[in-house]
N, CA, C, O and the ligand as a Tripos MOL2 file, in Angstrom:
@<TRIPOS>MOLECULE
protein
  225   223    57     0     0
PROTEIN
NO_CHARGES

@<TRIPOS>ATOM
      1 N           0.8500   -1.2030    0.0000 N.3       1 MET1
      2 CA          0.0000    0.0000    0.0000 C.3       1 MET1
      3 C           0.8780    1.2430    0.0000 C.2       1 MET1
      4 O           1.7250    1.4240    0.8750 O.2       1 MET1
      5 N           0.6660    2.0820   -0.9790 N.am      2 SER2
      6 CA          1.4290    3.3290   -1.0150 C.3       2 SER2
      7 C           0.8040    4.3700   -0.1030 C.2       2 SER2
      8 O          -0.3520    4.2450    0.3020 O.2       2 SER2
      9 N           1.5570    5.3660    0.2060 N.am      3 LYS3
     10 CA          1.1020    6.4660    1.0680 C.3       3 LYS3
     11 C           0.4320    5.9660    2.3480 C.2       3 LYS3
     12 O          -0.6710    6.3930    2.6910 O.2       3 LYS3
     13 N           1.1000    5.0710    3.0390 N.am      4 ALA4
     14 CA          0.5420    4.4770    4.2530 C.3       4 ALA4
     15 C           0.3250    5.4980    5.3610 C.2       4 ALA4
     16 O          -0.4210    5.2430    6.3070 O.2       4 ALA4
     17 N           0.9720    6.6470    5.2460 N.am      5 HIS5
     18 CA          0.8770    7.6460    6.3140 C.3       5 HIS5
     19 C           0.0960    8.8880    5.8890 C.2       5 HIS5
     20 O           0.1800    9.9350    6.5310 O.2       5 HIS5
     21 N          -0.6650    8.7590    4.8000 N.am      6 ARG6
     22 CA         -1.3890    9.9280    4.3000 C.3       6 ARG6
     23 C          -2.8090    9.5440    3.8900 C.2       6 ARG6
     24 O          -3.1170    8.3810    3.6300 O.2       6 ARG6
     25 N          -3.6450   10.5510    3.8440 N.am      7 GLY7
     26 CA         -4.9590   10.4380    3.2080 C.3       7 GLY7
     27 C          -5.8490    9.3460    3.7560 C.2       7 GLY7
     28 O          -5.9860    9.1900    4.9690 O.2       7 GLY7
     29 N          -6.4520    8.5920    2.8530 N.am      8 LYS8
     30 CA         -7.4630    7.6040    3.2480 C.3       8 LYS8
     31 C          -6.8800    6.4860    4.1000 C.2       8 LYS8
     32 O          -7.5850    5.8620    4.8940 O.2       8 LYS8
     33 N          -5.5900    6.2400    3.9290 N.am      9 GLY9
     34 CA         -4.9390    5.1820    4.7020 C.3       9 GLY9
     35 C          -4.9820    5.4230    6.1970 C.2       9 GLY9
     36 O          -4.9860    4.4730    6.9800 O.2       9 GLY9
     37 N          -5.0140    6.7110    6.6100 N.am     10 ILE10
     38 CA         -5.0330    7.0130    8.0370 C.3      10 ILE10
     39 C          -6.3940    7.4950    8.5110 C.2      10 ILE10
     40 O          -6.6120    7.6710    9.7090 O.2      10 ILE10
     41 N          -7.3080    7.7090    7.5760 N.am     11 ALA11
     42 CA         -8.6360    8.2140    7.9340 C.3      11 ALA11
     43 C          -9.3850    7.2340    8.8370 C.2      11 ALA11
     44 O         -10.2360    7.6350    9.6310 O.2      11 ALA11
     45 N          -9.0590    5.9520    8.7070 N.am     12 THR12
     46 CA         -9.7500    4.9250    9.4840 C.3      12 THR12
     47 C          -9.1710    4.7710   10.8880 C.2      12 THR12
     48 O          -9.7750    4.1220   11.7420 O.2      12 THR12
     49 N          -8.0210    5.3560   11.1230 N.am     13 LEU13
     50 CA         -7.4160    5.2590   12.4510 C.3      13 LEU13
     51 C          -8.1880    6.1280   13.4540 C.2      13 LEU13
     52 O          -8.9620    6.9990   13.0600 O.2      13 LEU13
     53 N          -7.9730    5.8860   14.7310 N.am     14 VAL14
     54 CA         -8.6310    6.6860   15.7640 C.3      14 VAL14
     55 C          -8.2190    8.1510   15.6060 C.2      14 VAL14
     56 O          -7.0300    8.4680   15.5680 O.2      14 VAL14
     57 N          -9.2080    9.0370   15.5150 N.am     15 SER15
     58 CA         -8.9690   10.4720   15.3230 C.3      15 SER15
     59 C          -8.0800   10.7410   14.1050 C.2      15 SER15
     60 O          -7.2930   11.6870   14.0960 O.2      15 SER15
     61 N          -8.2150    9.9020   13.0850 N.am     16 ALA16
     62 CA         -7.3920    9.9970   11.8790 C.3      16 ALA16
     63 C          -5.9060    9.9730   12.2010 C.2      16 ALA16
     64 O          -5.0910   10.6080   11.5320 O.2      16 ALA16
     65 N          -5.5770    9.2140   13.2530 N.am     17 GLY17
     66 CA         -4.1720    9.0530   13.6180 C.3      17 GLY17
     67 C          -3.6030   10.2160   14.3990 C.2      17 GLY17
     68 O          -2.3950   10.2880   14.6220 O.2      17 GLY17
     69 N          -4.4800   11.1430   14.8210 N.am     18 ARG18
     70 CA         -3.9840   12.3170   15.5360 C.3      18 ARG18
     71 C          -4.0330   12.1310   17.0460 C.2      18 ARG18
     72 O          -4.8480   11.3760   17.5750 O.2      18 ARG18
     73 N          -3.1480   12.8340   17.7140 N.am     19 GLY19
     74 CA         -3.1170   12.7870   19.1640 C.3      19 GLY19
     75 C          -1.9170   13.5570   19.6570 C.2      19 GLY19
     76 O          -1.3060   14.3340   18.9240 O.2      19 GLY19
     77 N          -1.5890   13.3240   20.9310 N.am     20 GLN20
     78 CA         -0.4240   14.0110   21.4820 C.3      20 GLN20
     79 C           0.8010   13.1150   21.3290 C.2      20 GLN20
     80 O           0.7860   11.9440   21.7090 O.2      20 GLN20
     81 N           1.8360   13.6770   20.7790 N.am     21 CYS21
     82 CA          3.0770   12.9290   20.6260 C.3      21 CYS21
     83 C           3.7420   12.7750   21.9920 C.2      21 CYS21
     84 O           3.9130   13.7590   22.7110 O.2      21 CYS21
     85 N           4.1240   11.5320   22.3580 N.am     22 PRO22
     86 CA          4.7420   11.3080   23.6700 C.3      22 PRO22
     87 C           6.1520   11.8890   23.7760 C.2      22 PRO22
     88 O           6.6880   12.0170   24.8770 O.2      22 PRO22
     89 N           6.7470   12.2360   22.6550 N.am     23 VAL23
     90 CA          8.1240   12.7450   22.6800 C.3      23 VAL23
     91 C           8.1440   14.2730   22.7600 C.2      23 VAL23
     92 O           8.7630   14.8400   23.6600 O.2      23 VAL23
     93 N           7.4650   14.9400   21.8160 N.am     24 CYS24
     94 CA          7.5230   16.4080   21.7820 C.3      24 CYS24
     95 C           6.3260   17.0450   22.4770 C.2      24 CYS24
     96 O           6.2760   18.2660   22.6250 O.2      24 CYS24
     97 N           5.3470   16.2200   22.9110 N.am     25 LYS25
     98 CA          4.1730   16.6840   23.6580 C.3      25 LYS25
     99 C           3.2710   17.6280   22.8620 C.2      25 LYS25
    100 O           2.4180   18.3050   23.4360 O.2      25 LYS25
    101 N           3.4550   17.6700   21.5740 N.am     26 ARG26
    102 CA          2.5790   18.5100   20.7610 C.3      26 ARG26
    103 C           1.2460   17.7780   20.5800 C.2      26 ARG26
    104 O           1.2130   16.5590   20.4110 O.2      26 ARG26
    105 N           0.1610   18.5320   20.6160 N.am     27 ASP27
    106 CA         -1.1720   17.9510   20.4910 C.3      27 ASP27
    107 C          -1.6820   18.1200   19.0660 C.2      27 ASP27
    108 O          -1.3240   19.0740   18.3750 O.2      27 ASP27
    109 N          -2.5170   17.1860   18.6370 N.am     28 GLY28
    110 CA         -3.1430   17.2890   17.3170 C.3      28 GLY28
    111 C          -2.2270   16.9560   16.1600 C.2      28 GLY28
    112 O          -2.5400   17.2430   15.0050 O.2      28 GLY28
    113 N          -1.0960   16.3500   16.4730 N.am     29 VAL29
    114 CA         -0.2010   15.9400   15.3990 C.3      29 VAL29
    115 C          -0.5180   14.5030   14.9970 C.2      29 VAL29
    116 O          -1.0560   13.7330   15.7920 O.2      29 VAL29
    117 N          -0.1870   14.1530   13.7750 N.am     30 LYS30
    118 CA         -0.4420   12.8080   13.3090 C.3      30 LYS30
    119 C           0.6500   11.8790   13.8440 C.2      30 LYS30
    120 O           1.8410   12.0950   13.6250 O.2      30 LYS30
    121 N           0.2070   10.8460   14.5470 N.am     31 LEU31
    122 CA          1.1390    9.8830   15.1390 C.3      31 LEU31
    123 C           1.1860    8.6550   14.2520 C.2      31 LEU31
    124 O           0.3760    7.7390   14.3960 O.2      31 LEU31
    125 N           2.1250    8.6440   13.3470 N.am     32 LEU32
    126 CA          2.1190    7.6370   12.2950 C.3      32 LEU32
    127 C           3.2460    6.6330   12.3890 C.2      32 LEU32
    128 O           3.2870    5.6770   11.6150 O.2      32 LEU32
    129 N           4.1520    6.8290   13.3110 N.am     33 TYR33
    130 CA          5.3300    5.9740   13.3460 C.3      33 TYR33
    131 C           5.4690    5.2890   14.6950 C.2      33 TYR33
    132 O           5.4190    5.9290   15.7450 O.2      33 TYR33
    133 N           5.6460    3.9710   14.6450 N.am     34 GLU34
    134 CA          5.8590    3.2280   15.8770 C.3      34 GLU34
    135 C           7.3340    3.2220   16.2160 C.2      34 GLU34
    136 O           8.1790    2.9100   15.3770 O.2      34 GLU34
    137 N           7.6260    3.5650   17.4360 N.am     35 GLN35
    138 CA          9.0240    3.6330   17.8600 C.3      35 GLN35
    139 C           9.1240    3.1480   19.2930 C.2      35 GLN35
    140 O           8.2870    3.4790   20.1330 O.2      35 GLN35
    141 N          10.1570    2.3600   19.5640 N.am     36 GLU36
    142 CA         10.3640    1.9350   20.9420 C.3      36 GLU36
    143 C          11.1080    3.0150   21.7020 C.2      36 GLU36
    144 O          12.2350    3.3770   21.3620 O.2      36 GLU36
    145 N          10.4550    3.5220   22.7370 N.am     37 ILE37
    146 CA         11.0650    4.5480   23.5690 C.3      37 ILE37
    147 C          11.1310    4.0020   24.9880 C.2      37 ILE37
    148 O          10.1050    3.7020   25.5980 O.2      37 ILE37
    149 N          12.3310    3.8790   25.4970 N.am     38 GLU38
    150 CA         12.5490    3.3120   26.8250 C.3      38 GLU38
    151 C          11.8550    1.9550   26.9670 C.2      38 GLU38
    152 O          11.2490    1.6580   27.9970 O.2      38 GLU38
    153 N          11.9560    1.1410   25.9180 N.am     39 GLY39
    154 CA         11.4270   -0.2070   25.9610 C.3      39 GLY39
    155 C           9.9430   -0.3420   25.7090 C.2      39 GLY39
    156 O           9.4070   -1.4500   25.7220 O.2      39 GLY39
    157 N           9.2690    0.7810   25.4790 N.am     40 VAL40
    158 CA          7.8320    0.7460   25.2450 C.3      40 VAL40
    159 C           7.5430    1.2370   23.8310 C.2      40 VAL40
    160 O           8.0320    2.2840   23.4060 O.2      40 VAL40
    161 N           6.7370    0.4530   23.1100 N.am     41 LYS41
    162 CA          6.3800    0.8700   21.7520 C.3      41 LYS41
    163 C           5.3510    1.9810   21.8070 C.2      41 LYS41
    164 O           4.2930    1.8390   22.4200 O.2      41 LYS41
    165 N           5.6750    3.0860   21.1600 N.am     42 GLN42
    166 CA          4.7680    4.2300   21.1750 C.3      42 GLN42
    167 C           4.6350    4.7930   19.7740 C.2      42 GLN42
    168 O           5.5120    4.6250   18.9260 O.2      42 GLN42
    169 N           3.5130    5.4650   19.5550 N.am     43 LYS43
    170 CA          3.2910    6.1360   18.2770 C.3      43 LYS43
    171 C           3.8240    7.5540   18.3910 C.2      43 LYS43
    172 O           3.4740    8.2890   19.3140 O.2      43 LYS43
    173 N           4.6700    7.9290   17.4490 N.am     44 ILE44
    174 CA          5.2440    9.2700   17.4850 C.3      44 ILE44
    175 C           5.0160    9.9890   16.1590 C.2      44 ILE44
    176 O           4.6860    9.3670   15.1490 O.2      44 ILE44
    177 N           5.1970   11.3090   16.1790 N.am     45 CYS45
    178 CA          5.0070   12.0900   14.9620 C.3      45 CYS45
    179 C           6.2310   11.9670   14.0580 C.2      45 CYS45
    180 O           7.2780   11.4730   14.4770 O.2      45 CYS45
    181 N           6.0880   12.4110   12.8410 N.am     46 LYS46
    182 CA          7.1860   12.1930   11.8990 C.3      46 LYS46
    183 C           8.3840   13.0730   12.1870 C.2      46 LYS46
    184 O           9.5050   12.7470   11.7960 O.2      46 LYS46
    185 N           8.1560   14.1900   12.8700 N.am     47 ILE47
    186 CA          9.2770   15.0560   13.2390 C.3      47 ILE47
    187 C          10.1760   14.3360   14.2440 C.2      47 ILE47
    188 O          11.4000   14.3320   14.1120 O.2      47 ILE47
    189 N           9.5360   13.7200   15.2650 N.am     48 CYS48
    190 CA         10.3210   12.9830   16.2600 C.3      48 CYS48
    191 C          10.9650   11.7550   15.6410 C.2      48 CYS48
    192 O          12.0790   11.3820   16.0120 O.2      48 CYS48
    193 N          10.2780   11.1280   14.7080 N.am     49 LYS49
    194 CA         10.8440    9.9780   14.0150 C.3      49 LYS49
    195 C          12.1140   10.3870   13.2720 C.2      49 LYS49
    196 O          13.1100    9.6640   13.2870 O.2      49 LYS49
    197 N          12.0720   11.5390   12.6300 N.am     50 ALA50
    198 CA         13.2320   12.0470   11.8950 C.3      50 ALA50
    199 C          14.3540   12.4080   12.8630 C.2      50 ALA50
    200 O          15.5270   12.1700   12.5750 O.2      50 ALA50
    201 N          13.9930   12.9810   14.0100 N.am     51 THR51
    202 CA         14.9870   13.3580   15.0170 C.3      51 THR51
    203 C          15.7190   12.1150   15.5250 C.2      51 THR51
    204 O          16.9440   12.1070   15.6470 O.2      51 THR51
    205 N          14.9460   11.0680   15.8180 N.am     52 ILE52
    206 CA         15.5300    9.8200   16.3210 C.3      52 ILE52
    207 C          16.4140    9.1960   15.2350 C.2      52 ILE52
    208 O          17.5010    8.6960   15.5240 O.2      52 ILE52
    209 N          15.9420    9.2290   13.9940 N.am     53 ALA53
    210 CA         16.6990    8.6670   12.8800 C.3      53 ALA53
    211 C          18.0320    9.4010   12.6990 C.2      53 ALA53
    212 O          19.0430    8.7950   12.3440 O.2      53 ALA53
    213 N          18.0170   10.7030   12.9440 N.am     54 ASN54
    214 CA         19.2390   11.4980   12.7780 C.3      54 ASN54
    215 C          20.2280   11.2750   13.9220 C.2      54 ASN54
    216 O          21.4380   11.4110   13.7400 O.2      54 ASN54
    217 N          19.7150   10.9360   15.0820 N.am     55 LYS55
    218 CA         20.5930   10.7260   16.2360 C.3      55 LYS55
    219 C          21.4480    9.4810   16.0920 C.2      55 LYS55
    220 O          22.5460    9.3960   16.6420 O.2      55 LYS55
    221 N          20.9200    8.5000   15.3310 N.am     56 LYS56
    222 CA         21.6070    7.2250   15.2120 C.3      56 LYS56
    223 C          22.8800    7.3350   14.3760 C.2      56 LYS56
    224 O          23.5780    6.3400   14.1790 O.2      56 LYS56
    225 ZN          6.7060   14.3990   18.2560 Zn       57 ZN57
@<TRIPOS>BOND
     1     1     2 1
     2     2     3 1
     3     3     4 2
     4     3     5 am
     5     5     6 1
     6     6     7 1
     7     7     8 2
     8     7     9 am
     9     9    10 1
    10    10    11 1
    11    11    12 2
    12    11    13 am
    13    13    14 1
    14    14    15 1
    15    15    16 2
    16    15    17 am
    17    17    18 1
    18    18    19 1
    19    19    20 2
    20    19    21 am
    21    21    22 1
    22    22    23 1
    23    23    24 2
    24    23    25 am
    25    25    26 1
    26    26    27 1
    27    27    28 2
    28    27    29 am
    29    29    30 1
    30    30    31 1
    31    31    32 2
    32    31    33 am
    33    33    34 1
    34    34    35 1
    35    35    36 2
    36    35    37 am
    37    37    38 1
    38    38    39 1
    39    39    40 2
    40    39    41 am
    41    41    42 1
    42    42    43 1
    43    43    44 2
    44    43    45 am
    45    45    46 1
    46    46    47 1
    47    47    48 2
    48    47    49 am
    49    49    50 1
    50    50    51 1
    51    51    52 2
    52    51    53 am
    53    53    54 1
    54    54    55 1
    55    55    56 2
    56    55    57 am
    57    57    58 1
    58    58    59 1
    59    59    60 2
    60    59    61 am
    61    61    62 1
    62    62    63 1
    63    63    64 2
    64    63    65 am
    65    65    66 1
    66    66    67 1
    67    67    68 2
    68    67    69 am
    69    69    70 1
    70    70    71 1
    71    71    72 2
    72    71    73 am
    73    73    74 1
    74    74    75 1
    75    75    76 2
    76    75    77 am
    77    77    78 1
    78    78    79 1
    79    79    80 2
    80    79    81 am
    81    81    82 1
    82    82    83 1
    83    83    84 2
    84    83    85 am
    85    85    86 1
    86    86    87 1
    87    87    88 2
    88    87    89 am
    89    89    90 1
    90    90    91 1
    91    91    92 2
    92    91    93 am
    93    93    94 1
    94    94    95 1
    95    95    96 2
    96    95    97 am
    97    97    98 1
    98    98    99 1
    99    99   100 2
   100    99   101 am
   101   101   102 1
   102   102   103 1
   103   103   104 2
   104   103   105 am
   105   105   106 1
   106   106   107 1
   107   107   108 2
   108   107   109 am
   109   109   110 1
   110   110   111 1
   111   111   112 2
   112   111   113 am
   113   113   114 1
   114   114   115 1
   115   115   116 2
   116   115   117 am
   117   117   118 1
   118   118   119 1
   119   119   120 2
   120   119   121 am
   121   121   122 1
   122   122   123 1
   123   123   124 2
   124   123   125 am
   125   125   126 1
   126   126   127 1
   127   127   128 2
   128   127   129 am
   129   129   130 1
   130   130   131 1
   131   131   132 2
   132   131   133 am
   133   133   134 1
   134   134   135 1
   135   135   136 2
   136   135   137 am
   137   137   138 1
   138   138   139 1
   139   139   140 2
   140   139   141 am
   141   141   142 1
   142   142   143 1
   143   143   144 2
   144   143   145 am
   145   145   146 1
   146   146   147 1
   147   147   148 2
   148   147   149 am
   149   149   150 1
   150   150   151 1
   151   151   152 2
   152   151   153 am
   153   153   154 1
   154   154   155 1
   155   155   156 2
   156   155   157 am
   157   157   158 1
   158   158   159 1
   159   159   160 2
   160   159   161 am
   161   161   162 1
   162   162   163 1
   163   163   164 2
   164   163   165 am
   165   165   166 1
   166   166   167 1
   167   167   168 2
   168   167   169 am
   169   169   170 1
   170   170   171 1
   171   171   172 2
   172   171   173 am
   173   173   174 1
   174   174   175 1
   175   175   176 2
   176   175   177 am
   177   177   178 1
   178   178   179 1
   179   179   180 2
   180   179   181 am
   181   181   182 1
   182   182   183 1
   183   183   184 2
   184   183   185 am
   185   185   186 1
   186   186   187 1
   187   187   188 2
   188   187   189 am
   189   189   190 1
   190   190   191 1
   191   191   192 2
   192   191   193 am
   193   193   194 1
   194   194   195 1
   195   195   196 2
   196   195   197 am
   197   197   198 1
   198   198   199 1
   199   199   200 2
   200   199   201 am
   201   201   202 1
   202   202   203 1
   203   203   204 2
   204   203   205 am
   205   205   206 1
   206   206   207 1
   207   207   208 2
   208   207   209 am
   209   209   210 1
   210   210   211 1
   211   211   212 2
   212   211   213 am
   213   213   214 1
   214   214   215 1
   215   215   216 2
   216   215   217 am
   217   217   218 1
   218   218   219 1
   219   219   220 2
   220   219   221 am
   221   221   222 1
   222   222   223 1
   223   223   224 2
@<TRIPOS>SUBSTRUCTURE
     1 MET1         2 RESIDUE 1 A MET
     2 SER2         6 RESIDUE 1 A SER
     3 LYS3        10 RESIDUE 1 A LYS
     4 ALA4        14 RESIDUE 1 A ALA
     5 HIS5        18 RESIDUE 1 A HIS
     6 ARG6        22 RESIDUE 1 A ARG
     7 GLY7        26 RESIDUE 1 A GLY
     8 LYS8        30 RESIDUE 1 A LYS
     9 GLY9        34 RESIDUE 1 A GLY
    10 ILE10       38 RESIDUE 1 A ILE
    11 ALA11       42 RESIDUE 1 A ALA
    12 THR12       46 RESIDUE 1 A THR
    13 LEU13       50 RESIDUE 1 A LEU
    14 VAL14       54 RESIDUE 1 A VAL
    15 SER15       58 RESIDUE 1 A SER
    16 ALA16       62 RESIDUE 1 A ALA
    17 GLY17       66 RESIDUE 1 A GLY
    18 ARG18       70 RESIDUE 1 A ARG
    19 GLY19       74 RESIDUE 1 A GLY
    20 GLN20       78 RESIDUE 1 A GLN
    21 CYS21       82 RESIDUE 1 A CYS
    22 PRO22       86 RESIDUE 1 A PRO
    23 VAL23       90 RESIDUE 1 A VAL
    24 CYS24       94 RESIDUE 1 A CYS
    25 LYS25       98 RESIDUE 1 A LYS
    26 ARG26      102 RESIDUE 1 A ARG
    27 ASP27      106 RESIDUE 1 A ASP
    28 GLY28      110 RESIDUE 1 A GLY
    29 VAL29      114 RESIDUE 1 A VAL
    30 LYS30      118 RESIDUE 1 A LYS
    31 LEU31      122 RESIDUE 1 A LEU
    32 LEU32      126 RESIDUE 1 A LEU
    33 TYR33      130 RESIDUE 1 A TYR
    34 GLU34      134 RESIDUE 1 A GLU
    35 GLN35      138 RESIDUE 1 A GLN
    36 GLU36      142 RESIDUE 1 A GLU
    37 ILE37      146 RESIDUE 1 A ILE
    38 GLU38      150 RESIDUE 1 A GLU
    39 GLY39      154 RESIDUE 1 A GLY
    40 VAL40      158 RESIDUE 1 A VAL
    41 LYS41      162 RESIDUE 1 A LYS
    42 GLN42      166 RESIDUE 1 A GLN
    43 LYS43      170 RESIDUE 1 A LYS
    44 ILE44      174 RESIDUE 1 A ILE
    45 CYS45      178 RESIDUE 1 A CYS
    46 LYS46      182 RESIDUE 1 A LYS
    47 ILE47      186 RESIDUE 1 A ILE
    48 CYS48      190 RESIDUE 1 A CYS
    49 LYS49      194 RESIDUE 1 A LYS
    50 ALA50      198 RESIDUE 1 A ALA
    51 THR51      202 RESIDUE 1 A THR
    52 ILE52      206 RESIDUE 1 A ILE
    53 ALA53      210 RESIDUE 1 A ALA
    54 ASN54      214 RESIDUE 1 A ASN
    55 LYS55      218 RESIDUE 1 A LYS
    56 LYS56      222 RESIDUE 1 A LYS
    57 ZN57       225 GROUP 0 **** ****
C-alpha cells in the first residue's frame, strides 16, 4: 500500500491518527510511526521519528 501515512490510509485510524506525541508533547499531530522509547512501543510524529533517525 502506497502512502501508508497519508490520506485515506489514516482516515480509518482513531482520530485519523492524531493525538499528542509522547516525545515532543505537541497535540493534534499525526502519530504515524511506531518507535520503541525506553522499551515501550509508542506512536510518534514524523518530526520525532526524523529526530531519532538522525541521532543514530
Ligand atoms: Zn513528536
